[in-house]
C-alpha positions in Angstrom: 20.4 -31.9 -5.3 17.4 -30.3 -7.0 15.2 -31.0 -3.9 17.7 -29.2 -1.7 17.8 -26.1 -3.9 14.0 -26.1 -4.1 13.8 -26.3 -0.3 16.2 -23.4 0.0 14.2 -21.3 -2.4 11.0 -22.1 -0.5 12.6 -21.0 2.7 13.9 -17.8 1.1 10.4 -17.0 -0.2 8.8 -17.6 3.2 11.4 -15.3 4.7 10.6 -12.6 2.1 6.9 -12.9 2.8 7.3 -12.7 6.6 9.6 -9.7 6.4 7.7 -7.7 3.8 4.0 -8.6 4.0 3.3 -5.9 6.6 4.8 -3.1 4.5 3.0 -4.3 1.4 -0.3 -4.4 3.1 0.2 -1.0 4.7 1.1 0.5 1.3 -2.2 -0.8 -0.1 -4.2 0.3 3.0 -3.5 3.9 2.3 -5.4 3.6 -1.0 -8.0 0.9 -0.9 -10.3 -0.9 1.7 -9.1 -3.8 3.8 -10.5 -6.5 1.6 -8.9 -5.2 -1.6 -5.7 -4.5 0.3 -5.6 -8.2 1.3 -6.3 -9.3 -2.2 -3.6 -7.0 -3.7 -1.1 -8.1 -1.1 -1.7 -11.8 -2.1 -1.4 -10.8 -5.7 1.9 -9.1 -5.0 3.4 -12.1 -3.4 2.1 -14.4 -6.2 4.0 -12.1 -8.6 7.1 -12.1 -6.3 7.1 -15.9 -6.4 6.8 -16.0 -10.2 9.5 -13.4 -10.7 11.9 -14.3 -7.9 14.6 -15.6 -10.2 14.8 -12.3 -12.0 15.4 -10.3 -8.8 18.8 -8.5 -8.9 20.1 -7.2 -5.5 22.4 -4.8 -7.4 19.5 -2.9 -8.8 17.2 -2.6 -5.7 16.7 -3.9 -2.2 14.2 -6.7 -1.7 11.6 -4.3 -0.2 12.0 -1.8 -3.0 11.6 -4.6 -5.6 8.6 -6.0 -3.9 7.0 -2.6 -3.5 7.6 -1.8 -7.2 5.5 -5.0 -7.9 2.9 -3.8 -5.5 2.8 -0.3 -7.0 2.3 -1.8 -10.5 -0.5 -4.1 -9.2 -2.2 -1.1 -7.6 -2.0 0.8 -10.9 -3.5 -2.2 -12.7 -6.3 -2.3 -10.1 -7.1 1.4 -10.7 -7.0 0.9 -14.4 -9.5 -2.0 -14.2 -11.7 0.0 -11.9 -11.9 2.9 -14.4 -13.2 0.6 -17.1 -16.2 -0.6 -15.1 -19.6 1.0 -15.7 -21.7 -0.9 -13.2 -21.8 -0.2 -9.5 -19.9 -2.8 -7.5 -19.1 -3.7 -3.9 -15.7 -2.3 -4.5 -17.3 1.2 -4.6 -19.2 0.5 -1.3 -17.0 -1.9 0.6 -17.9 -0.7 4.1 -21.2 -2.5 4.2 -19.8 -5.8 2.9 -16.8 -5.6 5.3 -19.0 -4.9 8.3 -21.6 -7.6 7.5 -19.3 -10.3 6.3 -16.4 -10.0 8.8 -17.8 -9.5 12.3 -14.6 -11.0 13.8 -12.4 -8.2 12.5 -14.2 -5.7 14.6 -15.9 -2.6 13.3 -13.1 -0.4 14.9 -10.6 -1.7 12.3 -12.9 -1.0 9.4 -13.7 2.5 10.7 -10.1 3.3 11.3 -9.2 2.2 7.7 -12.1 4.3 6.4 -11.0 7.2 8.5 -7.5 7.0 7.2 -8.6 7.0 3.6 -11.0 9.9 4.3 -8.2 11.8 5.9 -6.0 11.2 2.9 -8.7 11.9 0.3 -8.0 15.6 -0.1 -4.4 14.8 -1.0 -3.3 14.2 -4.6 -2.4 10.7 -5.9 1.3 11.5 -5.8 1.1 12.8 -2.2 -0.8 9.7 -1.1 1.6 7.4 -2.8 4.7 9.1 -1.3 3.1 8.9 2.2 2.1 5.3 1.7 5.6 4.3 0.6 7.4 6.4 3.1 5.4 5.8 6.2 3.2 2.7 5.7 5.8 0.7 3.8 8.6 2.3 5.8 10.9 2.9 2.8 13.7 5.4 3.1 13.3 8.5 0.9 16.0 7.3 -1.5 14.0 4.1 -2.3 10.7 6.0 -2.6 12.5 8.3 -5.0 13.7 5.3 -7.0 10.2 3.9 -7.2 8.4 7.1 -8.1 11.0 8.8 -10.3 11.3 11.8 -7.9 14.5 13.0 -6.3 15.0 12.2 -2.6 14.8 15.9 -1.8 11.5 16.1 -3.7 10.2 13.0 -1.8 11.0 14.8 1.5 9.3 18.0 0.2 6.1 16.2 -1.0 5.8 14.3 2.3 6.4 17.4 4.3 3.8 19.4 2.5 1.3 16.6 2.6 1.8 16.2 6.3 1.4 20.0 6.9 -1.9 19.9 4.9 -3.1 16.9 6.9 -2.3 18.7 10.2 -4.1 21.8 9.1 -7.1 19.8 8.0 -7.2 18.0 11.4 -6.9 21.3 13.2 -9.8 22.8 11.2 -11.8 19.7 11.9 -11.2 20.0 15.7 -12.1 23.6 15.7 -15.4 23.0 13.8 -16.2 20.1 16.1 -15.7 22.2 19.2 -17.8 25.1 17.9 
């Protein structure tokens, strides 16, 4: 009987991983390089496995619960980063990524870097809202739940951030053509 329950739980955790790994990785990719995003995605699912018995569907959807774990892990990552005095490869990941992972293709590394560079002028709250809303594909109500904002405020923050990005892209195109 115990073996059957264990197998059911393993199947359930595999399903969770398959359904949500893309959203979790995309959420991290808005903020950190590919290698760190992969590590944080793994860490998120390690925490999901450990805490699965405490999940309560009445409080949040699976995706929202998992992304809350991911968000906390990203906060922890930034907190650890702020305490480091030495220069690390985390601060200059492009060289390590390009040299150590030729199979991934430089286009992927450059596109991740380009995305982070594009989002750099935005504030942390704007980046987080865009990452949850578009990369993790959460509805505004669930983004609001995770961030403590109202759904209307989530729409407003996302809309303003997207307008700023469009304006920045337009300025960039105009300066490139001049």
